[in-house]
VOZA-347000 format. One record per residue: x, y, z of N, C-alpha, C in turn; residue in one letter; residue number from 1. Coordinates in nm, 3 decimals, m for minus. Example, Ala and Ser with C-alpha at 12.3 -4.5 7.8 and 13.67 -1.06 7.14 Angstrom:
<pts>
((1.319 m0.569 0.780) (1.230 m0.450 0.780) (1.320 m0.330 0.780) 'a' 1)
((1.285 m0.225 0.708) (1.367 m0.106 0.714) (1.290 0.003 0.787) 's' 2)
</pts>
This chain:
<pts>
((13.615 9.803 8.869) (13.555 9.900 8.780) (13.408 9.916 8.818) 'm' 1)
((13.365 10.039 8.830) (13.226 10.066 8.862) (13.145 10.052 8.734) 'i' 2)
((13.051 9.962 8.736) (12.970 9.937 8.617) (12.860 10.040 8.598) 'r' 3)
((12.808 10.088 8.710) (12.696 10.182 8.703) (12.725 10.301 8.794) 's' 4)
((12.778 10.409 8.740) (12.810 10.526 8.823) (12.685 10.580 8.892) 'p' 5)
((12.706 10.635 9.010) (12.598 10.697 9.085) (12.636 10.839 9.116) 's' 6)
((12.539 10.928 9.108) (12.563 11.067 9.143) (12.548 11.081 9.294) 'e' 7)
((12.645 11.146 9.357) (12.639 11.173 9.500) (12.658 11.323 9.522) 'v' 8)
((12.613 11.372 9.635) (12.618 11.514 9.665) (12.698 11.536 9.793) 'v' 9)
((12.784 11.636 9.793) (12.855 11.676 9.914) (12.763 11.772 9.988) 'v' 10)
((12.726 11.736 10.113) (12.633 11.822 10.186) (12.707 11.938 10.251) 'd' 11)
((12.633 12.021 10.322) (12.691 12.143 10.381) (12.795 12.114 10.488) 'e' 12)
((12.802 11.990 10.537) (12.903 11.951 10.635) (13.022 11.881 10.570) 'h' 13)
((13.020 11.869 10.437) (13.128 11.803 10.365) (13.113 11.651 10.363) 'g' 14)
((12.996 11.603 10.397) (12.971 11.460 10.403) (12.915 11.409 10.271) 't' 15)
((12.962 11.290 10.232) (12.912 11.223 10.111) (12.869 11.083 10.151) 'v' 16)
((12.749 11.044 10.113) (12.702 10.908 10.137) (12.723 10.827 10.009) 'a' 17)
((12.791 10.714 10.021) (12.816 10.629 9.904) (12.711 10.518 9.899) 'l' 18)
((12.659 10.491 9.781) (12.559 10.385 9.767) (12.618 10.249 9.804) 'p' 19)
((12.537 10.166 9.869) (12.581 10.032 9.908) (12.626 9.951 9.788) 'm' 20)
((12.565 9.972 9.672) (12.604 9.895 9.553) (12.750 9.922 9.515) 's' 21)
((12.794 10.045 9.529) (12.934 10.079 9.497) (13.027 10.019 9.602) 'i' 22)
((12.988 10.029 9.729) (13.070 9.972 9.836) (13.081 9.821 9.820) 'l' 23)
((12.970 9.756 9.791) (12.970 9.611 9.774) (13.058 9.570 9.656) 'a' 24)
((13.049 9.643 9.547) (13.131 9.611 9.430) (13.279 9.626 9.460) 'e' 25)
((13.314 9.722 9.547) (13.453 9.744 9.585) (13.497 9.649 9.696) 'a' 26)
((13.403 9.572 9.751) (13.438 9.479 9.857) (13.455 9.547 9.992) 'g' 27)
((13.393 9.662 10.010) (13.402 9.737 10.135) (13.275 9.714 10.216) 'i' 28)
((13.293 9.674 10.341) (13.181 9.642 10.428) (13.151 9.756 10.523) 'n' 29)
((13.026 9.771 10.565) (12.992 9.873 10.665) (13.080 9.855 10.789) 'p' 30)
((13.128 9.965 10.843) (13.212 9.962 10.963) (13.360 9.956 10.935) 'g' 31)
((13.400 9.930 10.810) (13.544 9.927 10.779) (13.602 10.068 10.785) 'e' 32)
((13.727 10.078 10.827) (13.797 10.206 10.830) (13.868 10.226 10.698) 't' 33)
((13.847 10.344 10.639) (13.908 10.376 10.511) (14.005 10.492 10.527) 'l' 34)
((14.104 10.496 10.442) (14.197 10.608 10.432) (14.157 10.687 10.309) 'l' 35)
((14.137 10.817 10.324) (14.097 10.902 10.212) (14.210 11.000 10.182) 'a' 36)
((14.241 11.015 10.053) (14.339 11.115 10.014) (14.306 11.167 9.875) 'f' 37)
((14.356 11.287 9.848) (14.331 11.352 9.720) (14.443 11.321 9.623) 's' 38)
((14.406 11.291 9.500) (14.505 11.279 9.393) (14.505 11.406 9.309) 'e' 39)
((14.438 11.510 9.357) (14.428 11.636 9.283) (14.335 11.618 9.166) 'g' 40)
((14.315 11.724 9.091) (14.236 11.720 8.968) (14.097 11.660 8.989) 'd' 41)
((14.037 11.687 9.107) (13.901 11.641 9.133) (13.889 11.496 9.173) 'g' 42)
((13.999 11.430 9.204) (13.994 11.288 9.241) (14.018 11.269 9.390) 'r' 43)
((13.933 11.186 9.451) (13.951 11.145 9.589) (13.956 10.993 9.589) 'i' 44)
((14.056 10.938 9.657) (14.075 10.793 9.661) (14.040 10.744 9.802) 'v' 45)
((13.967 10.634 9.809) (13.937 10.567 9.935) (14.002 10.430 9.931) 'l' 46)
((14.077 10.396 10.037) (14.139 10.264 10.048) (14.116 10.212 10.187) 'r' 47)
((14.107 10.080 10.200) (14.099 10.021 10.334) (14.227 10.059 10.408) 'r' 48)
((14.213 10.102 10.531) (14.329 10.141 10.610) (14.426 10.024 10.621) 'l' 49)
((14.373 9.905 10.644) (14.457 9.785 10.657) (14.541 9.761 10.531) 'e' 50)
((14.480 9.775 10.413) (14.553 9.756 10.287) (14.662 9.861 10.270) 'd' 51)
((14.632 9.985 10.308) (14.729 10.093 10.294) (14.849 10.070 10.384) 's' 52)
((14.825 10.027 10.508) (14.935 10.001 10.601) (15.021 9.887 10.551) 'i' 53)
((14.959 9.780 10.502) (15.034 9.666 10.447) (15.122 9.710 10.331) 't' 54)
((15.066 9.791 10.241) (15.144 9.840 10.127) (15.263 9.922 10.174) 'd' 55)
((15.241 10.013 10.269) (15.350 10.097 10.318) (15.459 10.012 10.385) 'l' 56)
((15.420 9.913 10.463) (15.518 9.826 10.528) (15.599 9.743 10.429) 'l' 57)
((15.540 9.717 10.314) (15.608 9.639 10.211) (15.675 9.728 10.106) 'n' 58)
((15.685 9.859 10.134) (15.756 9.949 10.045) (15.680 9.989 9.920) 'g' 59)
((15.550 9.962 9.916) (15.470 10.001 9.800) (15.403 10.134 9.827) 'r' 60)
((15.387 10.216 9.725) (15.318 10.345 9.745) (15.170 10.325 9.769) 'p' 61)
((15.107 10.426 9.826) (14.963 10.421 9.846) (14.900 10.416 9.711) 'l' 62)
</pts>
């Protein structure tokens, strides 16, 4: 759970920079590969690629 939301902006190239505090709280380190997908309704989910592959191999949904 994010304790302190941060406002981010999508730039003209579609890039968003996430604050290190949010990444650290999620346990995501610089250089990790993430899988991004839309859940619709304005939601974008980021997951570690490794975690997503493990889930798929074990029959669990993303």
